[in-house]
C-alpha angles and dihedrals in degrees: 000000000000119000124223110207128183125208117334120189116198114189099181141349127199122236092257097040130123119211111193130175122170128346120357133185101197137356114195131177119237093199139027133203138186121216126198118192137159130245113300094012098128098039114131131183144093105270108030122164106184119173118186108171097170116022133157131169117222108220096171112129110177096172091055095199118070107163129357128207100184093116094051100093 
């Protein structure tokens, strides 16, 4: 079903962003990334009290390939 959209103001988009308005057939990434972080790394807020006495991040990746983007041209 077609979409009718009024004014859209985009100030900035990151390099890996997707901006989508209305109908779309296919959205494909052109790059992939893997992020490793410890416990409590991505917490946001005003009054956080995070206690991580014992924390370790498992970075083992035995399958090596997680997601490919070689067909997204």
